[in-house]
C-alpha positions in Angstrom: 28.9 35.6 -0.8 31.7 38.0 0.3 32.4 38.1 4.0 31.0 41.0 5.9 33.5 43.8 6.6 33.6 44.6 10.3 33.1 48.3 11.1 34.5 49.9 14.2 31.7 52.1 15.5 34.0 53.9 18.0 35.9 55.4 15.0 32.7 57.1 13.8 31.7 60.5 15.2 29.2 60.2 18.1 26.5 62.2 16.4 26.5 59.7 13.4 27.0 56.5 15.4 23.4 55.6 16.0 22.5 56.1 12.3 25.3 54.0 11.2 24.4 51.2 13.7 20.8 51.3 12.4 22.0 50.9 8.8 24.3 48.0 9.8 21.4 46.2 11.5 19.2 46.8 8.4 22.0 45.5 6.2 22.4 42.3 8.2 18.6 41.8 8.3 18.4 42.2 4.5 21.2 39.7 4.0 19.4 37.2 6.2 16.1 37.8 4.2 17.9 37.3 0.9 19.5 34.1 2.2 16.0 32.8 3.2 14.5 33.8 -0.1 17.2 31.9 -2.0 16.5 28.9 0.1 12.7 29.2 -0.6 13.2 29.6 -4.3 15.4 26.5 -4.3 12.7 24.6 -2.5 10.0 25.8 -4.9 12.2 24.7 -7.9 12.7 21.3 -6.2 8.9 20.9 -5.8 8.3 21.7 -9.5 11.3 20.1 -11.2 12.9 17.8 -8.7 13.0 14.0 -9.2 10.4 13.5 -6.5 8.0 16.1 -8.0 6.2 13.4 -10.1 5.7 11.3 -7.0 3.6 14.0 -5.4 -0.1 14.0 -6.0 -1.7 17.1 -7.4 -3.1 18.0 -4.0 0.3 17.5 -2.3 2.0 19.6 -5.0 -0.5 22.4 -4.6 -0.1 22.3 -0.8 3.6 22.6 -1.2 3.1 25.6 -3.5 0.7 27.3 -1.1 3.0 27.0 1.9 6.1 28.1 0.0 4.4 31.0 -1.7 2.9 32.1 1.6 6.3 32.2 3.2 7.9 34.0 0.3 5.2 36.7 0.5 5.8 37.0 4.2 9.6 37.5 3.7 9.1 39.9 0.8 6.8 42.0 3.0 9.5 42.1 5.7 12.0 43.2 3.1 9.7 46.0 2.0 9.3 47.2 5.6 13.1 47.3 6.2 14.0 49.2 3.0 13.8 53.0 3.7 10.7 54.5 2.2 12.6 57.3 0.4 13.8 56.3 -3.0 12.9 52.6 -2.5 11.1 50.6 -5.2 8.4 48.4 -3.7 7.5 45.2 -5.5 4.5 45.6 -7.6 1.1 45.0 -5.9 -0.5 41.8 -6.9 -3.6 43.1 -8.4 -6.4 41.2 -10.2 -8.7 43.9 -11.3 -9.9 42.2 -14.4 -11.4 39.2 -12.6 -13.8 41.0 -10.4 -17.2 40.1 -12.0 -19.4 43.0 -13.0 -22.4 41.4 -11.3 -20.8 41.5 -7.9 -22.5 44.1 -5.7 -20.5 47.3 -5.3 -20.6 49.3 -2.1 -19.2 52.8 -2.8 -17.5 54.8 0.0 -16.9 58.3 -1.1 -14.1 60.1 0.9 -14.7 63.8 0.7 -12.2 66.5 1.9 -13.0 68.0 5.2 -13.2 71.5 3.7 -14.1 72.4 0.1 -13.2 76.1 0.4 -10.3 77.1 -1.7 -7.2 77.9 0.4 -6.7 81.2 -1.5 -10.2 82.4 -0.3 -11.9 82.6 -3.8 -14.8 80.4 -2.9 -15.9 76.7 -3.0 -13.9 74.3 -5.2 -15.5 72.3 -8.0 -15.2 68.6 -8.7 -12.9 68.0 -11.7 -12.7 64.2 -11.5 -12.1 61.3 -9.2 -10.0 58.3 -8.6 -11.7 54.9 -8.2 -10.1 51.8 -6.8 -11.7 48.4 -6.3 -10.8 45.8 -3.6 -12.4 42.4 -3.0 -14.2 42.1 0.3 -15.5 38.9 1.8 -18.5 38.7 4.1 -18.7 35.3 5.9 -21.8 33.2 5.1 -24.9 34.9 6.3 -27.5 32.9 8.2 -31.1 34.1 8.0 -34.6 32.9 8.7 -37.2 32.8 6.0 -40.6 33.6 7.7 -43.6 32.5 5.5 -46.8 34.4 6.5 -50.1 33.2 5.0 -52.9 35.6 6.0 -56.4 34.2 6.5 -59.4 36.1 5.1 -63.1 35.7 5.9 -66.3 37.6 5.1 -67.9 39.4 8.0 -71.4 39.1 6.4 -71.5 35.4 5.7 -69.9 32.1 6.7 -68.8 30.8 3.3 -65.4 29.9 4.6 -61.8 31.1 5.0 -59.5 32.1 2.1 -55.8 31.4 2.5 -53.0 30.6 0.1 -51.6 27.0 0.4 -48.2 26.6 2.0 -45.4 26.4 -0.6 -43.9 23.0 -1.2 -40.8 22.1 0.7 -38.3 19.3 0.0 -38.5 18.4 3.8 -42.1 19.1 4.7 -42.3 20.7 8.2 -38.5 20.7 8.4 -36.1 23.5 9.3 -34.0 24.0 6.1 -34.8 25.7 2.9 -33.6 24.1 -0.3 -30.8 26.7 -0.4 -29.7 25.5 3.1 -29.7 21.9 1.9 -27.7 22.8 -1.2 -25.2 24.6 0.9 -24.6 21.5 3.1 -24.2 19.3 0.0 -21.7 21.7 -1.6 -19.8 22.1 1.6 -19.5 18.3 2.1 -19.0 17.1 -1.5 -17.3 20.1 -3.2 -15.5 21.9 -0.4 -14.7 18.7 1.5 -16.2 19.7 4.9 -17.5 16.7 6.8 -20.9 17.2 8.5 -19.5 17.3 12.0 -17.3 20.3 11.0 -20.2 22.0 9.4 -22.1 21.5 12.7 -19.3 23.2 14.5 -19.2 26.1 12.1 -23.0 26.7 12.5 -22.5 26.5 16.3 -20.2 29.5 16.2 -23.1 31.5 14.8 -25.4 30.3 17.5 -27.2 27.7 15.4 -27.2 24.4 17.2 -27.8 21.7 14.5 -26.5 18.3 15.2 -24.5 16.3 12.7 -27.2 13.7 12.5 -29.8 16.3 11.5 -27.5 17.5 8.7 -27.1 13.8 7.7 -30.9 13.6 7.4 -31.0 16.6 5.1 -28.2 15.0 2.9 -30.0 11.7 2.7 -33.3 13.3 1.8 -31.7 15.3 -1.0 -29.8 12.3 -2.3 -33.1 10.3 -2.6 -34.8 13.1 -4.6 -31.8 13.7 -6.8 -31.4 10.0 -7.7 -33.6 10.2 -10.8 -31.5 13.1 -12.1 -28.3 11.1 -11.7 -29.9 8.0 -13.3 -30.9 10.2 -16.3 -27.4 11.7 -16.4 -25.9 8.1 -16.6 -28.4 7.2 -19.5 -27.2 10.2 -21.4 -23.5 9.2 -21.0 -24.1 5.6 -22.0 -25.8 6.8 -25.2 -22.4 8.2 -26.3 -20.0 6.6 -28.8 -16.9 7.1 -26.6 -16.5 7.2 -22.8 -13.7 7.2 -20.2 -13.7 4.9 -17.1 -11.6 4.7 -14.0 -12.1 3.7 -10.4 -10.8 5.1 -7.1 -10.8 3.7 -3.6 -13.3 4.9 -0.9 -12.6 3.8 2.7 -16.0 2.5 4.1 -16.7 1.8 7.8 -17.4 -1.9 8.4 -19.4 -1.8 11.7 -19.3 -5.6 12.1 -15.5 -5.5 12.4 -15.1 -2.1 13.9 -12.7 -1.2 11.0 -12.8 0.3 7.6 -13.0 -1.7 4.4 -12.1 -0.6 0.9 -15.0 0.4 -1.4 -14.7 1.8 -4.9 -16.2 4.7 -6.8 -16.3 3.8 -10.5 -16.2 7.0 -12.7 -17.9 6.9 -16.1 -17.1 10.1 -17.9 -17.6 11.9 -21.3 -15.4 14.7 -22.4 -15.3 15.5 -26.1 -14.1 19.1 -25.7 -10.6 18.2 -27.0 -12.1 17.7 -30.5 -15.1 20.0 -30.3 -17.8 17.4 -29.8 -21.4 18.5 -29.5 -22.2 16.5 -26.4 -21.6 18.3 -23.1 -19.1 16.8 -20.7 -20.3 14.8 -17.7 -19.3 12.2 -15.1 -21.2 9.7 -13.0 -19.7 8.0 -10.0 -21.1 4.5 -9.2 -20.3 3.0 -5.8 -19.4 -0.7 -5.5 -18.1 -2.6 -2.5 -15.3 -4.2 -4.5 -13.2 -3.9 -7.7 -14.5 -6.9 -9.5 -14.9 -6.5 -13.3 -18.5 -7.5 -13.1 -19.2 -4.1 -11.6 -17.9 -2.4 -14.7 -20.0 -4.8 -16.8 -23.1 -3.9 -14.8 -22.4 -0.1 -15.0 -21.8 -0.2 -18.8 -24.9 -2.2 -19.6 -26.3 -0.7 -22.8 -23.0 1.0 -23.9 -21.4 -0.2 -27.1 -18.8 2.5 -28.0 -15.1 3.0 -27.4 -14.0 2.9 -23.8 -10.8 4.7 -22.7 -9.3 3.2 -19.6 -6.1 2.1 -17.8 -4.7 -1.4 -17.8 -6.7 -2.9 -14.9 -7.4 -6.5 -15.8 -10.9 -6.4 -14.3 -12.0 -4.6 -17.5 -11.1 -7.6 -19.7 -14.6 -9.1 -19.3 -15.9 -6.1 -21.4 -14.0 -7.2 -24.5 -15.1 -10.8 -24.6 -18.0 -12.2 -26.7 -19.6 -13.4 -23.5 -20.0 -9.8 -22.2 -23.3 -9.2 -20.5 -25.3 -6.1 -21.5 -24.0 -5.6 -25.1 -21.5 -6.4 -27.7 -17.8 -6.6 -26.9 -16.4 -3.2 -26.2 -13.5 -1.7 -28.1 -11.0 -0.3 -25.6 -8.4 2.4 -25.9 -5.6 2.1 -23.4 -3.7 5.0 -21.8 -0.3 6.1 -22.9 0.1 8.1 -19.7 0.0 4.9 -17.7 2.5 3.3 -20.0 4.8 6.3 -19.5 4.3 6.1 -15.8 5.6 2.6 -15.7 8.8 3.5 -17.4 9.1 6.7 -15.2 9.0 4.6 -12.1 11.9 2.5 -13.3 13.9 5.5 -14.4 13.4 7.4 -11.1 14.5 4.3 -9.1 17.3 2.9 -11.3 18.2 5.6 -13.8 17.7 3.0 -16.6 18.8 4.2 -20.0 16.3 1.8 -21.6 13.5 3.4 -19.6 14.9 6.9 -20.5 14.8 6.0 -24.2 11.2 4.8 -23.9 10.2 8.1 -22.2 11.9 10.1 -25.0 10.0 8.1 -27.7 6.6 8.6 -25.9 7.3 12.3 -25.6 7.4 12.5 -29.4 3.8 11.2 -29.5 2.7 13.9 -27.1 4.4 16.6 -29.1 2.1 15.7 -32.0 -0.9 15.7 -29.7 0.0 19.2 -28.5 0.0 20.4 -32.1 -3.4 19.0 -32.9 -5.2 19.8 -29.6 -8.6 21.3 -30.3 -8.8 20.4 -34.0 -11.6 18.3 -35.5 -11.5 14.5 -35.4 -10.6 14.2 -39.1 -7.7 16.5 -38.8 -6.5 14.7 -35.7 -6.7 11.3 -37.4 -4.8 12.6 -40.5 -2.0 14.0 -38.4 -1.7 10.9 -36.3 -1.6 8.6 -39.3 1.0 10.8 -41.0 3.2 11.7 -38.0 2.4 9.5 -35.0 1.8 6.1 -36.6 5.4 5.7 -37.8 6.7 6.6 -34.4 4.4 4.1 -32.7 5.5 1.4 -35.2 9.1 2.2 -34.3 8.3 2.1 -30.6 6.7 -1.4 -31.1 9.9 -2.7 -32.7 12.0 -1.1 -30.0 9.8 -2.7 -27.3 10.2 -6.2 -28.8 14.0 -5.7 -29.0 14.3 -4.6 -25.4 12.1 -7.4 -24.1 14.5 -9.9 -25.6 17.4 -8.2 -23.8 15.8 -7.7 -20.4 14.9 -10.3 -17.9 11.1 -10.7 -17.7 11.3 -11.0 -13.9 13.2 -7.6 -13.5 11.3 -4.4 -12.7 12.0 -3.1 -16.1 10.9 -6.4 -17.7 7.6 -6.3 -15.9 7.0 -2.7 -17.1 7.8 -3.6 -20.7 5.5 -6.6 -20.4 2.7 -4.3 -19.2 3.1 -2.2 -22.3 3.2 -5.2 -24.6 0.1 -6.7 -23.0 -1.9 -3.6 -23.8 -0.3 -2.9 -27.2 -3.5 -3.3 -29.3 -5.4 -0.8 -27.0 -2.5 1.6 -27.0 -2.9 1.9 -30.8 -6.7 2.6 -30.8 -6.1 6.4 -30.9 -4.3 6.1 -34.2 -7.5 4.9 -35.9 -10.2 7.2 -34.4 -9.7 11.0 -34.2 -12.2 11.2 -31.3 -10.1 9.0 -29.1 -7.5 10.6 -26.7 -4.0 9.4 -26.3 -4.6 8.9 -22.6 -7.3 8.8 -20.0 -6.1 11.9 -18.0 -9.6 13.5 -18.4 -11.3 11.1 -16.1 -8.3 11.1 -13.7 -8.7 14.8 -13.3 -12.4 14.3 -12.6 -11.9 11.8 -9.8 -9.2 14.0 -8.0 -11.9 15.8 -5.9 -13.0 12.4 -4.7 -9.5 11.7 -3.4 -9.4 15.1 -1.6 -12.8 14.5 0.0 -11.5 11.0 1.0 -8.6 12.7 2.9 -10.9 15.1 4.7 -13.8 12.8 5.5 -11.6 9.8 6.4 -14.3 7.3 5.3 -17.8 6.8 4.3 -20.0 5.6 7.1 -21.3 2.5 5.2 -22.0 1.2 1.7 -25.1 3.4 1.3 -23.0 6.4 2.3 -20.7 5.5 -0.5 -23.6 5.5 -2.9 -24.8 8.9 -1.7 -21.3 10.2 -2.0 -21.1 9.1 -5.6 -24.6 10.4 -6.4 -24.0 14.0 -5.2 -20.5 14.1 -6.5 -21.8 13.2 -9.9 -24.0 16.3 -10.1 -21.4 18.6 -8.5 -18.5 17.6 -10.8 -20.7 17.6 -13.9 -21.8 21.1 -13.0 -18.2 22.2 -12.5 -16.9 21.0 -15.8 -19.9 22.7 -17.6 -19.0 26.0 -15.9 -22.1 25.9 -13.8 -21.9 27.1 -10.2 -22.8 24.0 -8.1 -24.7 25.7 -5.3 -26.9 27.7 -7.6 -27.6 24.6 -9.6 -28.4 22.3 -6.6 -30.6 25.0 -5.0 -32.6 25.5 -8.1 -32.9 21.8 -8.8 -34.1 21.0 -5.2 -36.6 23.8 -5.4 -37.9 22.4 -8.7 -38.2 18.9 -7.3 -40.0 20.2 -4.2 -42.4 22.1 -6.5 -43.3 18.8 -8.3 -41.2 19.0 -11.4 -42.6 16.4 -13.8 -40.4 13.3 -14.5 -41.2 13.6 -18.2 -39.1 16.8 -18.2 -36.2 15.5 -16.1 -33.7 16.5 -18.8 -34.3 20.1 -17.9 -32.7 19.4 -14.5 -29.4 18.1 -15.9 -26.5 20.3 -15.0 -25.6 21.4 -18.5 -29.2 22.6 -19.1 -29.2 24.9 -16.0 -29.6 28.6 -16.7 -29.0 30.8 -13.6 -31.6 33.4 -12.8 -30.6 36.9 -13.5 
């Protein structure tokens, strides 16, 4: 950047000196703003493309984006304020007109001129048109009291009794909340990641004193009544021919030791959208106090299809003839995990062997990008013609490198991981319904990780089971484009009203139809 030329204000006529000084201050301020913007853009590029970007979780990356974009907007606004209004070109407003739903209530505010008389004195002006602009307004959550009045009627001429309508059924008989209030607490805790004590604080700001323990009672009651729906959801998933499975940690309070222990939520998911399958997507989270493979065996009792998963050895019991609960399961291992192993070595050591492995895997993914969304038969044909030769070549390359590299080195361990799961890594070549990786289920368990950060831990093992149960319905609703609050409110109302168990499929998230 060229150096700033010093200007001697004393050489400028006195009547122009103030204006010139103001322009100089504005120039210096704009240079400082541009310098700051250049720094922020560099930071944003580093967050997206830097070597450490892949080490950030999705939530950490989004947080970095939010903060950087917020500061950029702040600086740009300051830049707009400094530039003289005459002749300046403001940055375009960030409008989003097309995404304001038509069913949102509209409040029209008509701004009429103070006087409609024509300035020339020829009478009152006539309307020839109008300009309309729409802006999104947000009203904080409204609290209200539903008062149920049941009049009593009796005959004055006889004593045959009193007529009165029965009280409507409530999920919590004689309790304070409506089913909508309970649904709001569930969504706030398990979808918006607001622990109950924070919800209690928010309610207190509106003058509603409800203790966290009371909210916990509401959640527990709802979880009990929703359990049959979650069980039925799990039955539907296990009737599929292909599922994903993964597990994520859940810190759980261990009162006996005064510490937290590590529990696990095992996610069982179906997502056939990539090849246009008829079955709707869904996920069920099963809580277990540990990561032993027998938990997976118990969860998958009755399932005999293809299971897509990572390389955790606890799943090995599922493929053995001695498997409990069904025939040995055919597994499809995840190429994203194989790639991640090589990426770890490349990021740390810059290994050319790891770089070559990454380039070869990228070729598989280029084929997948071309066939995404096509039918299973088309996917299978493309993979057999284009990907199978690449995988065969990768297998030969893998064996060559394992002979060259020490098995005890970091790279040797990563290559051994890929070799150990080689059969499962080829499953996608023989079945067009199978994905190349298990990213679908990893995306589904991301909200669990975010809730884990906000809630710190589950209070006990039963709390972990409740967590999994409610999260199952919320996440299944979300991936079926169903609004979780509306779904849970309607489902709890139906259960309170005595919805028959024989029609429980009607309460599954993908069967929900919002009321108009």
